[in-house]
N, C-alpha and C positions, 0 to 999 in steps of 0.2 A: 435481602440487603439491596440497597438502592442501586448498586452497580451491576447486579446480576441479571443475566438473560438466561432463564432456565429453558434449555433446549430439551425437547421431548425425544428420548432415545428411540422410541418406536418410529417417529417421523424421520429421524436421522437414518435409521436402518432402511426405511422405505425409499429415501432419496438415493442411498447407496444401491439398493436392489434395482431401482429403476435405471440408474446410470449403467450398472453392470449388464442389465438386460439388453440395453441398447448396444453396448459393446459386443455382446454375444450375437446380436443380430447383424453385425457388420458395420455399425456406425463407428466413426473415427474417434480415437482418444485425443480430441483437440484440447487446447489449453484450458478452456472453461470447464470442460468435463473433468479434466484431471484435477483442477483446483477445487472443484466441488467435492469430488471424492476425497481428496486430501484433507480438506477442512472438516468434512463430515466424520471421517475416521478419527481425526484428532479430537473432535468434540465428544466422540464416544469413548475416548481414552485409549484408542488403539493407535498409539503414536507412531510406531514404526511403520504400520500400514499407511498411515496418513503421510508420513515422510516419503514413502515410496511413490505416492501419487504426486506429491508436490515436486519431487525430483523429475517425474515424467512431465509435469507441467513446464518446468524449467527447460527440459530438453526441447519441448515443442516451441517454446518462446525463443530459444537460441537458434533453432532452425529458421524461424520467422525473421529473426534479426538478420541472419545471413542473406535472406531473400531481399529484405528491405535495403540492406547495404548494397547489394548488386544493382538494385533499381535506382536508389537515390544517392548513393555514395556514402562513405563513412562519416564525413562531417556534415550530417543532415539532422534536422530536428527529429525525423522519424527514427533514426538509429538511436539518438539520445533518449527518446522516450521508451524505446524497447529496452534499453539498458536499465532504466529505472524500474520498469515493470518486472524485469528478471530479478533485480536486486531485492525488490519487495517480497517476492516469493522466497528468496533465500533467507529473509528475516524470519519466516515462519519455522524454518528448520535449523535456525541457529548458526548458519554459515556466515558469520559476521564479517570475517576478513574478505571473503569473496564478494559479499554484498557491498562492502565499502569500496572495493576495487571497481565494481561496476558503476558505483555512484561517482567516483573520481573521473572515470572515463566519460560518463555522461555530462558532468559539469563542464569539462573542457570543451565538449561539443556545444553545449547550450550557450556558453559564453561566446564562442566563435560565431554561431548562428545569429545570436542577438546583436553582436557588434556589426555584422554584415547587414542585418536588418535595419540598423540605425543609419548606416552609410547609404544604403539603397532606398531608404524610406519605404520599407515593405509593410504590408498590412499587419504582419506579426507584431511589429513594434507600434505602429500607428493606432491599431485597434486591438489591444491585447486581450480584451474580453472575448474576441472571436477565436482565440487560440488558447482557451483555458487549460487544455490538457498540457500544453507546452509549459506554461508557467506553474501549474500545479505540480507537475512531475519534477521540474527544475527545483522548485522549493523543497520538494520531498528529498531530493538528493542532498541538497545543502543541509537540511535538517538532520539527516542521519550522519553527516560528517561533523556535526556540532557547530555548523555555521548558522546559528539561530538568527543573528541580525540580518544576514543575507536572505534567509528564508522569508522573513517578515517583509523585507524590502521588495522581493520579487512578487509576493502575493499582493502587495499594496498597489501594484500596477493595475490590478483588476478591482480596485476599491469598490465595494458594494455590489460586485457582480456575481462572484462565485464562492460559495462555501466558507468554511472556517479552518480548513486543514491544509497543510500542517502549520499554517501561520499561527493559529490560536494556541497550539501547544508551544510553539517557539516563543511567542510573546510571554506566555505564562512561565516558561523556564527562565527567560531573561529577568523576569520580575521576582522569580522564586515564589510564584503565586500558586500554591497547592490548591487553593479553593477555585482558582480559575481552571485548573486541569480537571478538578472534580465536576465543575459546571459543564465542561466540554464532554466529559464522559456521560453525564446525565442526558445531554442533548443527543448523543449518539444512541444511547439506550432507547430513548423515546422514538427516534427516527427508525431504528431497526424494528422495534416492537409495533409502532403505529402503522408503519408501511409494510410490515411483514417482509422485510428485506431478505432475500435468499443469501446463502453463504458467498455466492460469487457476485453479489450485487455491486455494480460499478467497479469491478476489480481493476479495470484499466486506468481509473483516475481517482475518484473520491474514496472508494473502497471503505465503507463505514465499518465493516467487521475488522479490517486491519487496524484502523485507528482506534477503535474501541479497545482492542487488545493492547495496543501501544500505550494508550492513555493509562490503562490499569498498571502496566509494567512500570511506567514512570513513577508512580506513587506507591508502589508496593502492594497493590491489590492483586489477588490471584489472577494470573493471565496465562493463556495458552502458550505465550512466548517463554514462560518460565521453564517449559519442558526441555528446550534445547539451548536456552540462554540463562546461565546460572549467575550472571552478573547482578550485583546489588542494584536496587532501584535508585533513581536519582534523588527522590524525596520519600519521606514517610508521611502517612496521613492518618487522621482519625477516621475509622471505618464507619462511624455512626452516621 
């Protein structure tokens, strides 16, 4: 099928074995290692084992968030971005209420930082393409709270500079354009396949595997998000 990325179970097992070997040799279970293990187990169908490592990833990210808070203060762009990254991991294991709470907290900070940037004429506002993670993650938080117009508005600040997500999905939802969502999924499939993107690829910002699964969930195609999120899809599509 056009939306499928067929993962080799033997290669997934090799990824897991290599990461576990490194842990046994004393390497740290940092967030990228944990998310790699979590996603690999989930794609093997070992969902509870995958959830265990995603939760460990969240634990590591929360520890990092606290360190960032101590260094930059709570109302900082760094803390806001941490919160969105944590929320995205929560999405993989169906912790929707906790995810939304993280995004609400992040949006409050994003707005304050942006308004201060306008007043002080900071680079963050004057040259938004130089702070793509800030805008991408802000738009992500707005997207997941159903603020699709705001998600589009935020990413338009970087017009022609960075990526299609989540703005592309938000625009398609507003237009009720299922074909538009299918087109975005196809582009993500091509990107992941052609560039052989690993499971943790760009997990801090663009995260193609995350949006690939989200796109499928939106239109009722089989998605890894279905495991822990039993909500009905937003749209239905012809699978041909």
